[in-house]
Every structure is written in C-alpha cells, then in structure tokens.
N, C-alpha and C positions, 0 to 999 in steps of 0.2 A: 672319434676325433678327440684329441686332448683339449682341455679347456685351459686357456691362459689364466694365470693368477689374477685375481681381482685387484684393481687399483682404484681407490677412492680419489676424488679430485681435491678434497680438502676445503678448508674455509678460505674464502677470498676476502682479503682485507678491503674495506671500502664498501662492501655490501652490508656489513654489519650495522651500518647506520640505519638501515631499514628494518632492523629486527623488531622494533617497537610497533610496526604497522601490522595490525592483525588482519583477520579475514574480512572485516568491514572497515569503512572509513567514516569518521564522524560526520554528521550532516553539517553543511555550511549554511549558517543562518542568512536568510535573505536580507535581513536588516543589519548585517554586520557593518559596523562603523569603524573597523580597524583599531578599536581601542586597545586590544591585547595582542601585541605583535611579537612574533618569534623570529629570531635570527636564523638564516639559512647558511650554516657554516660552509666555508669553502666556495663561496660565490664570487670571489675576486681572484684573478690570476696573480701568480707570484710576481710578474713583471710590473704590476700596477702599484708601484711604491711612491711615496711622497716625493722622493728624490727624482723619479722619472717623470713626474707630472709636468706638462708643458703648456697646459691651458684647459679651458672648459670645453663645452660642446654647444651646438646649436639646438636650442630647445624645440625648434620646429622641425628638425630633421626626423624623417621616418626611420624606424628600425623594425626589423622582423625578428620575432622571438619564438622559441619553442618552450612550452611549459611541459616538463616531463612528469607524468603521473606515476605514482607508486603501484606496484603489484599488490594484490590483496594479501598475498602470503609469499613474500620474497624468500624466506628461509625454506619454505616447503617447495617452492619452485626450484631452488638450488639443489635440494636433495633429490628431486626427481630428475633434474638435468644430469646430475652425477651418476645416478643409477642407469639412465638411458645410455650414457656415454662410456660406462665401465665394462670392459670385457669380463665375462664370467658372471656378471650380475643377472638376476632373473629378469630384469627389465631391459637388458641390453638391446638397443635399437628398436624398442617398442615405443614408437613415437606418438605424439598427439598431433592432431590437425590444428590449423590456425584457429578454427572455431572452438575446438575443445580447449585449447590453451586459453582463449579469451574467456570462455565460460567459467573456467576454473581459477584463473589467476589475474586477468586484466582488471583494471579499474572498472567499476560498474558504470552503466549508462547514467545512473543517477549522479555518481561522483563527477563524471564528465560535465553533465549539465550544471552542476553546482559550481564547479571551477570556472566554466565558461561564463556563467551568470555573474560570478564575482568579478571576472576580468571585464565584462561588458559594463558593469556598474562603475568601473574605474575609467571608462572611456576607451578601452582597448578593443579593437575590432578583430573578431575571430575570422581567420581565413581558411581553416580546415582542421579536422581531427583525424589522426591516423586510424586506419582500420583496426589496429590492435589496441587502440585507446591508450597508447603510451605517450604520444606527443600531441599537444594542442598547439596549432600554429596560429600566430596572432601578429598584428601590426598596430603600432601607435607612434605618435611623435615622442621625442625624448622626454619632454616635460611631463607628459602623461605617464610614461613608464617610471620616471623618477618618483612621482607621487605614489604610484601603485605599489612600488617595491621598496619605498622608504630609503632611498639612497640618492646620491648625486652622481651623474656620469661626468667623467673628465677625459682629457686626451693625454696619453702617455707616450714617451719615446721608447721604442723597443728595437733592438738590433736583430734583424731578420736574415733572410737568405743572402748569401755572399757578403755578409757583414753590413748590408744596407740598413740604414736607420728607417724605421717605419713609425708613423704616428697612428696609434691604435686607441680606441675608446674602451673604457672599462669603468665599473663602479668604483668610487673612491672608498666606499665602506661596504661592509657585509650587508646584503639585502635582507629585508624582513618581510614577513607575511603575517596576516592575521592568524591567530592560533587555530581557528576553525578551518583554514585552508592549508596550513603547514603540513598536517598529517597526510594530505592527499598528494602533495607535490614533493618530488625528490630533487628537482633541479630546474633552473631557468637558464636556457641557452640563448645567446644572442644579445644579452646586455653588454657583453664584452666582445672584442674583435679577435679573440685568440685563434679562431678558425681561419683568419686571414694569414696566419703563419703556416698553414698547411700547404705542402707542395707535393707534386708527383715524385715518386722515388725512381727516376729514370734519367738516363743520359744517352745521347746518340753520338756515334762516331761517324761524322760525315766525311770519312775518307773515300776516295774514289773506289767504286765497286769493281772496276776493271783493273787488270794488271798494268803496272807502270814500267817504263823502261829503267834499266839499271838495277833491277832487283829491289826497288823501293816501294813497290805496290803491296797491297794487302794479300794475304794468303787465303786460298780457298779451302784448305784444310791445314792442320798443324804441320809446320815445316815445309809446306809446298813451296813457299817463297821465303828466302832468307836474304836479307840485304848484306852482301859480303863486302860492301864498300865502307862499312862502319865497324867498330870494334865488336868482336864476338865475346859475349860474356859467358855463355854456356855452350857445351857441346851439343845440347839438344835445345834449340830455341827456334823461334819463328818470327816472322813479321806479324803484326797485328792481323787478326782474321777479318776477312771481308764481311762476315756474318754467316753463321751456319744456316744451311737450308733445312727443309723439312726432313729429308732422309737423315741428315747428320744429327739434327736435334733428337729425332726419335731413336736413332742408333745410340746416342749417348746414354739413353735410359733403357735400352734393350727392348723397346716396344715392338710388338709383332703387328702384322697387317690387320689381324682380327681385333686388336685393342684400339677401339675407336671412340669409346664413350657413348655408344649407342644407347638410347633410352634415357639419357641424363640431361640435366639442365644446369648450365653455369650462369651465374649472375656476375656482372661486373659493375662496380660502383665507382664513379668518378664525377668530376664537375664538367658542366657544359656538354655539348654534343656536336661533333663534326659530321656534317651531312655526307661527307665523302667517305666515311669509314667503311661502309659496305662495299662500295666500288673499289676502294683502295685494297681491301682485304682480298678481293678476287684478282686484282691486278698483281698483287704480291704473291698470291697463291700460284698463279701461272709462272711467275719468275722463279719461285723457290721450291716448287714441286708439291705443294699441299693440294688436297682436293678442293674444288670450288666450294665456297660458302653459299648454300642455297638461301633464297629469299625467305623460305619458311623456317630457316634456322636462326634468323637474326631479328630481334625485336628491340625497340627502343622505348623506354618509359620516360616520358618527359615530365618535368616538375610542373605542378599547378602554378599558374601565374607567369610562366615563362622564365627567361634567364635574366640575371643581373650582371652585366659586363663590368664588374668592379676591377679596375686596373690592378689593385693589390692582389687579386686572385690569379693574375696572369692568364686571362681567358684563352689566348692562342696557344699557350704551353700545354694545354690539356688534350689538344687534338692528337699529338704524337703519342701521348699516354694511352688514349683510347685505341689508336691503331695497334700499338704494341700489345695491349691486353687482349684484344680480340684475336689478333693473328697468332699470338703465342698459345692461347687456350685452344684455338681451332687446329693448330698444327699437331698438338698432342692428342686432342680428342675431336677428330674431324667430323664425327657424326653427332656430337652433342649440340643441343640447342643453346644459344647464347642470348641472354637478355641484358641489355645495358640500361642501368638505372642512373639517370643524369641528375646531378645536383644543380640547383639554380645558380650556384657559385660555390666558392670553397666553404662558405658558411652553411650551405645546404647539404653537406655530405651526410650528416647524421639523419636528416630527413630521408635522403635517398636510401641509405643503408637500412633504416627502420622500415621503409616501404618494401625493400627486398625481403625482409623477415616477415612483415605483416602479410604480404601477398602469399608467401610460402609456395611460390611457383617454381623456385629454383632450389636445388639441393646443395649447391656449392656457391659461395659468394667470395669473390676475390677483390681485394682492395690494395691498390698500389699507391697509397698516399699516407702521409703522416705529418706530424708537427715538426717544424724545422727548429728543433731544440730539445732540451732536457724534458723528460716526462713530468718533472715536478713543476715546470712552468705552465703546464696545462691545468686550467682550473678544475677543481674536483667536480664541479657540475658537469663538465664534459665527460669526465671519467665515469661518473655515476650513470650517465645516459647509456654507456656501454654495458653496465652491469645487467640492466634489464634486457637490452637487445641481445646480448650474448647468451643469457640464460634461455630466453625464448627460442633462439635459433637451435640451441642444443636439444631442447625438448621436442622440437619439430624435426630433428634429424638433419639440420643444416650445418654445413661446415663454413666457418668464416676464416678467411686467410688475410693476413696483413703483411706487407713487405716490412723488413726490419730497418730500412734506411740505407743510405749510401755514404754516410759520413763517419763510418767506423764507430769508435767508442764515444763520439761526440765531444771529445776533449777540445778539438779545434773550434767547435761551434759554441758549445755551452761552457767551456772552461774547465770541465771536469768529466771523467768517464760516467756515462749514463746510458740507460736503455731508452728507446724511443716509444712513444705512444701513438696509436693504439696497439702496436705490436706487443707491448709488454702486458696487455690485459690477459689475465689467466683464462678467459673464455674464448680466446682466439688462437689460431695457429700462426706463429711467427715464422716468416720465410726468410732464411739467411741466404748467403750466396757463395758460389764457387767460381773459380777459373778452371776451364776444362779444355782438354786436347782431344780432338777427334781425328782419326787418320783418314787416308784416302779411300778406305773401304767402309766408311761411316761407322767405325767401331770406336768405342771409348778407349783412349789410351790411359788417361789419368785425370784426376781432379785434385785441386787443392783449395784451401780457403781463399776467398776473394778479399784481399787487402793489398793494395798496390803501393810500392815504394817508387817514387819518381826519381829517375836518374837522368842527367843531361850529359851529352858527350863532352869530354874535355881531353883533347889530344888523342891518345891511343886508348883511352879508357872512359869511364863514366864516373861522375860525382853526384852525390845527392842534391836534389833541388833545395833551395833555401828560401822559405817564405814563412808566413805566420803558422803554417801547418808543418813546418819542417819538410821532410821528404814524403810525408803521407800524401797520396794522390788518389784517394777514394777507396772505399771498401764497404763490405756489408756491415750493417749495424748489429750490435750485440753487447751483452754485458748483463749486469745484475740490476734488477729493479730497485728503486728507492721507495716505491709505493706499495708493492704487493708482496705478500708472503709467498713462500714457495708452495705451489700446489702439490698435492700428494702424488700426482702422476709423474712428477720429477724426482720424487724420493728414490734413493738408490742409484740414481743416474747423475744428478746434479748435487754438488756439495753446497753447504751453506743453508741459510734459512729464508732466502728471498727468491722470488720468481726470476728465472734466468731466460735470456733470449739469445738466439732463436731456438725453435723446436726442430726444424728440418730445413734443408737447403736445396737449391737448384741453381742452374747456370745464371750468373748475374754480371760477370765481368764483360764490359763492352769491348775490351780488347780481344776477347774470345767469344764475341757476342752472337746475337740472333739477327738474321736478315729480316728487315721490315721495309714495307713500302707505305708511304703516307703523303698526303697533300699538306704542304705547309701553307697556311693562309697567306695569300698575297704573293706566293713564290712559285707554287706548282708542286708537282708530284716528284718525290725523291725515293731512292732505295739506299739503305744504309745499314750499318751494324748498330744495334741498340742493346742496352743492358741496364744494370742497376737491379736492386731487388724488386723493382717494378716488373722485371722479366721473370724472376724466380717465382713470384706469387701466382701469376696465371699459368706458368708451366706446371706448378704443383696442383693447381686447380684441375688442369687437364688430366694429370696422373691420378688424382683422387676420383675423377669421373671414370677412368678405366677400372678402378677398384670397385666402384658402384656397379658398373656394367658386369664385372665378374661375379658380384654378389647377386645379380639379377634384380637390382632395384635402382631407383633414381637418386638415392642418397644414402650416405653411411654415417652422417652425423658429425658431432664434435670428435675429431680424430686423435687428439693429443694423447689420451690414455693408451689407445691402441698403438700409436706410433712409438711411444716409449717402451711398450711391451715388445715391439719388433726390433728395437735397438740390439745390435749384436747378432742378428739373424741374417740369412741370405736375402731378406727382403730389402735391407738397407745397406748401402756401402758406407763404411766408416771413412770419412774424409780425413786424411792426414797431411801434414806438411810435406810439400815436394818442391825442391829447388827448380826454378824455371822463370821464364819471363819472355816478353816480346819487345822487339824494336818497333818504334812508331815515330811518325813525323810530327805528332802533337800529343800533348797530355790533355786528358779530358777534365773539364771543370764540373765535377759532381756538385750537388747542392751544398753550399756552405764550405766547400773545400777549395783552397787556393792552389793554383798551379801556374807555371810560367805561360804567358800568352804566346800565340803565334806558332808558326812552323819551325822545326829544327830537327835535331837528331836526339831522340830520347829513348830511354829504356824503362819499361814498366816491369819491375821485379815483383814476383809473386810471393805473398805470404811470408815476408821477412820481418814482420812485426814492427812496422813503422810507428805504431801506437802501442796499445796494451793488448791487442787481440791477435791471436794466431790459432790456426787449426792444429789438431793433435788427436791422439787416440781417444776414443770414447766421445762423450759430449764435449763440444767446444763452442766458444762464443762467436764463431763465424758461421758454422754449419750445423749447429745443434747436434742431433744424433747421427747426422750424415745426410746422404742424398739417396733418392730412390734407386734401387737396383731392379734387375729384370723380374724378380719375384715380388716386387712391391704390391702390385695390384692384387695378386692372389693372397698375399699375406694380410693385407688390409681388409680384404673381402670377408675373411673368416669371422 
C-alpha cells in the first residue's frame, strides 16, 4: 500500500499565548491578597465599546462562569495532536485515552484545588469541575465577580440575528487576575454575553409535503414537478424539493446498504433538549424510509443543574435543530449510536462540547451552531477555550465538525466578508454546503455550491429582490479567517496565508433539502424540508462514521489532513459551478439574511455569486475541497 505524503498541521495562531506555560504551574498562595494583578488580554468582546454602552448591571444578578485552565504543555500537546492526525506519520491514529491525556497534559488536581480555593475566597461558588480538568464551573453575583476579576460589568447594545438589537452584558475593561493565578488560567467565559449571539445554522421550508394542484407543489425528485404557469428560466429546472428521503440522500453520496456506521458513536452538541426527539426520529424514519432508531442507539446527556430558558437563546428554536441533527446522522449511519450533549442554554455550549471530549465516548462530534457575526467579534477567551478542546479531541482520535453558517460571506450581517467561528478554528472540520439534484432513481445528477440569488416574478420574467442584502437569499458560510494563520494541511490547496473555510461540504440548500419530522412546541408534529449547513455537518458526521466502520474502528480522528490529501481523487467530488435553480412560492429567511416576506412567485438561482462566494474547480469558499463521493469511506479509512 502506498503511503500518502505527510502533511504537518502547522502553528495555530492564538495558541501561542500559552507557550510560556510549562510542565508545572506555580503554586497559588493561600494568603494571596490580589496585590500583584496581571491583565488577561482579550477578555472583552469587540462589540463592548464605550459608544455601545447603554447602562450598568444589577450587582445582585447571578452569573454562571467557566474558568478555563491551561494544559501543562500546550505546545507538546499540539505536536502530538499533529502527529496523530497526519497521514504518513509514525504516530498516525495512535491515540491516547481520556485518562492518558489527563495524566500527561491536563491541569493537575493540585492546580484545580488552588484555583477553586482562590475563587471560593473571593465568594464565588464552585458548581462543578470538568472530568478533563479544563473547565471549572462557578456561580456568583455580579458584584462579587467584578471584585474577583478587577473589572466592572456594563450593558451594551449589539445588533444580532435578523438585525435585532440586543442588550448584552460584558466587562468594560480587561479583566485581571493575581499573578499567582494567571499562569493557571487561560480564559474566563461567562463574564460577557457573547454566547447569546449563537444560533443554530438551520432553516426549514414549511411548504406542503404533498403535491398541489396546477403544478405549484414541491417536487419529490429533481424536475418531477415543474410549475409551467410561471416563467421558465432554464431548460433544466424544478420546483423546490419536498425534502429528500433516506434512499435519495444515501444515493446522493453513493452509499451502499452495508455502509451503516456500525460500531461507531456520533455525538451531537446543541442547546436544550426536546423530549419528543426520539419519537419524532422514528415517526420520520417510517415516513422517509430510514431504519428505526433503537432505544439503545440514542442517549441524552443533560447538563448539571438543569436548563436556563433564556429568551435570548431562543429555547424553542433548538428543538428543530436537534431533530435535524439526529435524523440526518441516522439516515447516513443508521447503525451508529448517537449521544446528544445538551447545553443548559446557548451559553452552555462550550460546557457541553467539552463534556463530549472529556467523556471520550463518541468518536465524531457534530455541531450545527455558530456565532451570528464576524469571528473577530467573538472574544478571544471563547476562541482560546476551543484551542484546548480541539487539541484534546485530536489526541483522542475524535472528529469535531462545525457548520460554516448560512449567511454567506457575512457581508450582509457583519458589514464585511468574514469567516464564522467556531468553524474557522484550525482544529475543527468546517462543513460547507451544496445545492443538489437527485433523479427518480435516487442517483446524483449534479451538485453546485449553495448560495442563492433571490428573484421575484415580474411579468414574463424575474428580477432580483431588493433589500439590505440585495439579491442574496442565503448560502453556505465561507472565506478567509482574520484570526488564524493557514494551517499546513491547507498548503498547496488554498492560496494565501490565512485559514480558509470550509474544508468539505454536503447538502445544505433547503430548496433541495432533507425531509425531517419534528414536533414544534405548542403546535404539533410537522414534516418538512430542512437545510442550512446545520444539515451538512451531521450528514458529514454520518459519512465519517462509515469511514471509521471501513477502518474497523470507532473513530478516525481529526480528519482535515487526510481530507486535503484526498482532494482530487475519486474519494471526493470536486463541486463546480452549474447553472440552475428552483421555482418556489416563498423565499426562506436564513439567519441574518433579508428576503421578501409572504407567498408569491419566486426563483432561487443557484451559485450566481450574489455576494463574493462561488464554487469552482479545486478548493472554493462554498464547498472546500468538494463533497464525498462513493469512494470517500474507503479513502478516509486508509
């Protein structure tokens, strides 16, 4: 067997701040009186500016925080993670267990005790310590936290999802810690409300699932229904799809009946928990042709302390996300076990993700959420938390997937092209999106990059929609990071010096979407077409599970170096621009994207560059290196 050339992952900007932390952490004096304090750079979000300040905060209000502890040897952990993840390396896929990782790299029990002791002396109540000793969970009122961290909290105005103004709390100035504590702590999460801007990367097309009279209904496969009562833009077009079923979705990627993900474990991280998820998955499986989800295949890990139904986190909106993630992963890998890690709210997602890594019971972790805005608006403390989580996952052989977003290059949301976070982090696999046509025999006809131009009928033709986004009507996130340097696994494939997103893609366009069934709180059970890169991430998780099955293991690790090695081979289909589109009676309102409201006669034109992104030969900022082909599992298994 030939050995693929080795690719090193390279230095990740942002982790370098930990380089001064050696194998041990200095002891924290029990009588520390905070006399010598050190600033924690990057502890305030970019949106917390003096001009945006609109008031103070309630000193008695309770806040939950996470204090992130440094690894004993972050540079050494990164080197090992690279070696384990690099095809051709002598250490390739020779992973450590969670206990081995903790013994070698995690903060010591003594360090944990000293940090928690300092926090308790400040009046902060400890509510838990993660099994990997990365996060110390704690609660205190605002006044106590202000004194402990040497800052004042204030309320700021921030423009969030759909342009809605939010009032978010954040420190007015950089936080400080006693010098004896600073070396042990990399970040403090929860002092600001940045995580309240996190949203699921999903959209649902609630069009009727049945055929409608006059040719205006959805199509069960590409071109099966074409509304001839409206202008025809292309010779090959279709009404929007009803939602691909199991056979169609599996046919799109050339999956065989034997490719089931048997022996693998997929983790899903999201906020809250819909108790109807398991029943909905089986009701939808009966409708769309997937095997039943056995009770033994589905486990829910609830957060300690229960849920926080914060309206800013849109609690009801996560039920559809959970349904989509479970059903998409199960459709592609019907024999895989699924564990759902529930965050207490949108501010508890890092805790849930870290638990999935610390438990080390799942080999693949899919995340269909991200910040609703530019990655530079995310406080460095949140980005630093991902440094340790990502490195540990790679060393343990876990794959972490993140959806790349649904607002394209973000210029309509953030005012400038940018990548999204956490998908831009170099230790995660960023999932881009495609629009896809499947024929009546469940075979892939073609795929193109998912970015939609919204057109509205005018007489005998169509004209572009006009709103704050212009004709842009949703599309996969992508572009160049302003935060991270280009990792070496992208060298030779991606030009430039910065991390580029996405890495690989799967079906994401809701107009050619995936059939889902879920219970909407207070309304009942519905079946509909769903999409967004929220769909692409769990589909890819299922396909990576089939690769692990082919390799005879339950995990294959951080896959980016291997994926870039497979670019240009039969394992990956290079997605290129293809002219096409669908007629629809409504345009979908993806997160932060403006479209005309209500029903009408619209056309969603595919991949015509309504922003700066378009698919093309080789790596592109909508689909990365492409989308899995029939040989993907076998290629990735090597």
